[in-house]
N, C-alpha and C positions, 0 to 999 in steps of 0.2 A: 708689512711687505709693500713697497710702492708700485705705482701702476707700471712703470716701466719694468722693474724686477718681475712683474706677474707676467706680462708680456714676454719678457727672455724667457721666464720657465715654461710658460704655452709654447714659444718658438721649438724648444728645447725636444719638447715632446715628440716633435714631428721629424729629428733627425736621428740619425745611428747613434748618437749619446744619450737618447731619451731617458731618464730613470725612474725606475720604479720605486712606489713606495717601501718603506722598511718595514712595516707591521706586515706579521705572518698573516695568512690567510685563514680567517675565522671558520670557514667552512670547507676546510680542504680534503675532506674524507678519511682523514688519517685520524688514527686514533692515539691519545696523550695517555700513555699508559706505565711508560718506563721510567725509573727514577735514577738517582745519582749512582749506586754502583752497578747497576744495570748499565748506564750510559759507559762507564769507565770500564765495565766487562767487554763492551763491544770495541772500545780505542783498545784495550789489551788485547781483544781476540785478533784486528786487525796488524798490531805492531808485533808481537810476539806471535813467532812462527816459521815464516819463511826464511825471516832473518839468520835467526839460530839454526834452525833444522836443516833447511835447502841452501842459503847461501853461504855460512860462514866457511862450512868445506871449500868449496872450490874457489871462494875469494882469497882464501888464504893460500892455497896450491898455486894459482895460476897467478895472483895478481900484487898481494900485500905481504905474504908469510906469516909470521905473528903479529906483526903490525895489523892485522884484520882487527884489531882492539881499536887501532890508530883510526881506521878507516871506519868504525860504528861511532867512534867520538866526533870526527868530524861531520859526519852526515846528521849524529845527534844535536850538534851545537847548530847547525845551519837547519836544521829541524825546529830546534828549540826557540830560533828567534821568530820564526813563520809561526809556529803554536800560540804565543804571546799575543801575535795578532789576531789569530783565529780566536784565540780566548776573549778578547774583546768583541768580536764581531758576533760571537757565539752569545754573548750576554745580551747585546743589543738588536741584531737581529735573529731571534730564536726562529728562523724558517727553515724549510728543506731544500736542498740545492746546496749549502756550504758556500765553494768557492763562486759559486756562478751567480747565486743569488745576492754574495757581498758584491761581486763584481757590476752586477747589475744596477742593485742600488746606489753606487757610488761613483763608478766612474761610467756606465753608459750601457745601453742596451748590446753594442756589437761586442764590447769588451767583454761581458758577461756570458754572450751567446758563444765564442770562440772558446772563452775558459771552460763553459759548462759540454761543449762539443768535442773537447782534446780531453776532458774528463773521463766521458763516456766509453772512449778507446782506452785511455790508460787503465781505468778499473777493469773493463773486460779482460783484457789482457793479464790483468794482475790477476784478476781468477783463474784463469788457463794457467799461468806459471805456476800460481800456488799449487792449483789440482794436479799438475805434473810432479812437483815435489812430493805430495802426498802418496801418489801412486808409487813412487820410487822405494818410498818406506813401507808400502804395504809389499811391493814385491822381493824386498829384503826380509820382511815378517814371514813370507811364506816360503822364501828359500830356506829360513832359519827352521821352521817346522816341518821340514822335507815335503812340503807340497809344490809337486810339479803342474805348472800353469803350462798352458800354450804358449808359444814364443809368439804368435801371431797378435794376442792382446797385450802384450809387455812394454809397447813404444811406439811412437809416431814412426812411419817410413824414412828410413835414412839414420835411424838412431841405434840399429844394432841388426844382425842377421834374423831376418824372418818376421822382422816385427812388420807390421801392417796399423795398428791404431792402439793408442793407449787406453784400454777400456777402462780402468779403473778411474783416470782421470775424467772420462767423458758420464760415467754413472756419477763421480762425486758433484759434477758442476750441475747437471740435471737433480741431483737430490737435494742440496742445497737451494735450488730454486722452488723445490716442492714446499721446502719446509718453511720458506721466508712468503710461500702464499697461503700460510697457514694463519698467518696474523701477527704482528709483531708483538704480543703480549708472550702466546706461546712459543714462538723462535728465540726472543730474549730470554727467557726461562730457561730453554735449552742450552742458548751458549754460555749463559753465567756460570752453568754447572762445567760446562767443557772447561771453559776456561780456567775455574778454579781446580780441576784437573791438570792441565797444561800447567800453572805455575807450580802445582805441587812437584810433577815431575821435572820441570827444570831447576827449581831449587834442588832434587835428589841428584840430578845431572851434576851440579855446580859442587853439593857438598862430596857425593862419591868421588868425583872426579878428579878431584883435590889431593885424593890420596896416591894419586898416581901420575902427579903433575914432576915432569924431568926439566930442571930450569938449563938444561944444556940445549934442549927442543926449541927454546927461546931466544937461542943467538944462532946466527945473526938475527936482531930483531927487524931488520929492515933491509931483507935480501933482495927487494924488488926497487930500493930508495923509497923516499918519501913519495915521489910522484908514483908509485906503485900502489901505496897506501891512499893516495888522493883518487888515483883510477876507482879502486876498492869502494872508496866512499861514495862514488857515484852508481856506483854497482849495487850495493846494499839500502840506496838511500830509500828506495819505497818499502825498505822493512821499515822505517821509524816514521811512516806520515800518517798512520792510520788513525789518527785523531781526525783527519779531512774527512774519512768515509764516515766516521762516528759523528760527526758533524751536522753528516745531511739526516740525522734522524731527530734534528731539532723539533720538530711538530709533533713527534711522537712520544715526547719526553715532558714528564710533570715537572714545572717550575723551571723551565729550560733557561731561563736569564740568569737563574741564580748556578744550576746544576752542570749546564753546559761549559762553561769555564772552568771549574772545578774538575768537570771529568776528564776534559782537553788536558791539564797540565798533572793530573795524577796518572793518567796512563801513559803518558810520556815519560814520568819521571822512573815509575817503578820498571817499564822496559828495557830503559837505558843502562840501569845498574845489573839487571838480569843481563843483557847482551854483552856488557864490558866483560863481566864475571863468567859467563859462559865459553865464551870466545877465548878468554884466557886459558881454562878447562881444556878445551879441546886442542889448543896448538901447543901446550905444554904435555899433552899425553902423549901426541903422536907428531914426528916430525912435518913440517908442513909439506915436505914435498910428496908424503907417502898418505896424505889422507885422501878419505876416498871423494869422489866428486857429486856421488849421489847422497849416500845414508850416511855421511860424515860421522857423528855423533855415535852411531850403532857399531858401526865399523870398527870405531877409536874402544869403544868399550869391548868389543870381541877381540879386539888385537891385545888386550891385556889380560886375558882369562875372563872376564866376567859375560860369558854369552849369554845367562840367563839375564843379566840387569840390561845387556844391548837389546833383549827382545821388551822389554818393558819402556827401554827409550824408544822404541820402534812404535810401542803403541802410543807413547806420549806425542810423538812427533805425528802419527795421523789426526790424533784427537786436536792437538795445537793447533796445525795448519788447515783443520777442517774448519776451526773458528775464523782464520783469515778468508776463506773462502764466502763464510756468512759476510762477514764486514762489508767486503769490498761487492759481493754481489747487492746489498743493502745498499750501499753508495751509489752504485751505477743507477739502480733502479730508482732511486731516489731524485736522482739528477733527471733522469732521463723526466719525471714524473714532473718535478717542476719545472723546466723547459716548456712541457708540453701543456701544462694549465697556465702558463702565461702565454701561448699562443703561437710560439716560436716553432714548435713541432705541433702535428695534428694533436687536437682534445681527445681523440681516442685512446692515445696511450696514458691519460690522464683519470681514465675511470677505475674506481677499486672495487673490490669484489666483495663479499658479504663478510670478509676477515679483516675489512680495510686495510688492505693490501694492492698496490697498484699491480697488479699481477699480470698484464699486458708486458711492461717492459721487465718484470722477472723473469717470465720466461723467455723474452728475447734475449736478454744477457745471459740467462744459462744455456740456451741451445746455442748462441755466437760462440761464448768461452768454452763448451763443451767441444765444438766442432776446431777451435784455435788446440784446445789440450789435446785433441786425440790424433791430431796429422801434423803438429809442428813441434819442433824440437826445442826444449826450455830453452836454450842459449838464444834462438830466432825469434821468441815468444817474448824473453824477456826483455829485446830490444825495443819492442813497442812500448814499452813502461820508461816510467822516471820522466821524461821530456815534460809533457804537458801538466804534472804533477808540479815540476819544479817553477814552470812558467804561472800556474797557478798560486803558487809561494810569493810569486815576485807579484802579481795583480794584487793578492789580499795584502800586504805588506804596504805596499804604494797605497792601496785605497784606507786604510788606519790612520796613515799620515794625513791623507785628504779630508777624510770626513773629521779628524781631530782637529783641524785646522778650520776646516768649513762650518763645522757646528759643534764646538768646543762643550755647549752646554746640554747636549743630549746626556738621558739617564742612561750611566754606565754602570752595570753590577761589577764590570773588571777592566781596569785601566792599564795598557800595554806599558811597563816600566820603560824609563829612560827614552823617552819621545823625544826626538825622530831616530835617536841612535840604534833602538835594538830592530826596528823593522828595516831599516836600511841595511844594517847588518845581515839580516836575513836576505833580500835583496841581492848584495854582494856575493853572500856564499852559494845562493840558488844559481844565479848567472855562472858563477865561476863553475860548480859542477856540471851544469850544461855543457860548458867547453870541451868536459871529459869524456863525452859520449860520443859512439861512435858515428863515424858518417851516417850509414846505412839507418840509422835512429833519425838523422834531421830528413834523410829523402822520405821515409815513411810518414813521418810527420808534416812535411810540405806536402804530401799527396793527401792525408788526411784533412789537413789546414784548408785546403783549395777546395775539396768536395763540401767543407762547410762553407766557402764562403758561396759556392753555387746554389746550396741547399738556405742559406739563410737571404742573399738576394731574391730568389726565386719563390719562396713561400715565406720564412720566419719573417721578414720586414713587412711585409704588407697585413698578415696573418696575426701580428703582434697586438694583445690585449691593449697596451699603455699606447701603441699607435692610433687604436681605433676607439680611445678616448674611455676607456674602461677605466682607467686611471691616469689622471693630470698632472699630481702632484705630489712630491714626496716629502717626508716627516721633515726631514734634516733643513728644506727651504721653507718652510712655512711661515 
């Protein structure tokens, strides 16, 4: 590198687009103990659950009809384009933080900060939404076995007569936070087991439900038009990007450079096949207008005389959606940990406990998500999701193009195919889905974004380790 190039690189470290090294922190305090299948289980834990058990019914009922399968397909294609970009970065930058870290290393500190800041809100809101979805199935199961629960504990205020708090959702958020603080080795062992149970039950739903499919229920296939299917895609999108949360565990995985790309692709491929089959079975069993907006699959099997199996499905839904809680609580806490370790938030949050868990972010995410889940309806909570993830996809897809052309010779264990077409398609899909979100989502996002501007200007920029000279050069410019 010439003297002029070196001077420009040093100057870059003083601005808001200074770039951090892409090497993982060797002394992170995290424990590398999870392998390929545990990583894949974290991805499947995040992807399969809420989309099938909590969203397929209401989206089919109000937005897409039987074309909810098209909604999942659109979201899946958009997600796959971004997933291939994540896979390249996962092998190249095996560090905690996912899109935050990738954006910081390639596009600069301010870009990384705002994506990380958005992900904190998105992941926490997703945990709340998913907890509410689990709670609905617990309530269904309690009713099915004749257990009369107090009305005050069955939902957030305004969601039903006498509702005061969704107590089950609150306890789930706090319980998952407790589990994660037992350490990644223990928690991923439990997560892998639960994911296995979940997939077995989803397969049972597909096989058993196929015998009760009435093709008349699948017509008209587009009762709300193609635009309805597109709107549904924007809604279910958060159900197909769980690999983003999984990639935040890079520093806790063994041979991350090789295993992370494989786990990203495996988890999305398996999940999409199951989503399409399960959604087809659901809308084939029950006319879309008659679907339950809550425990859709359990209600569907009960309606065809399989009351006993509907209880099994409810148990599977509870197990399945709990794994989503685990994955996104893990994701939020690791993004927070990475931001704090870089100095953009106080280092107090980057301390790990005796089990090598960043316990402070874990508990904060658990408590905040519990508050949202306990007192906000699932519809309002869901409006907080998606936009930040979609923008993260835009950043990661753009960054993989920039880095491929800036530093083509970096050692990559996986290369995004059809460069730059694939990431450009991911950007286009993501921006298109953003336009389908409700105006209220944009307002909430703008408020959170402005708060992030204030925090970065008042604290992050001045306390950044990179800005203070702790690191002054990135590998791809050496």
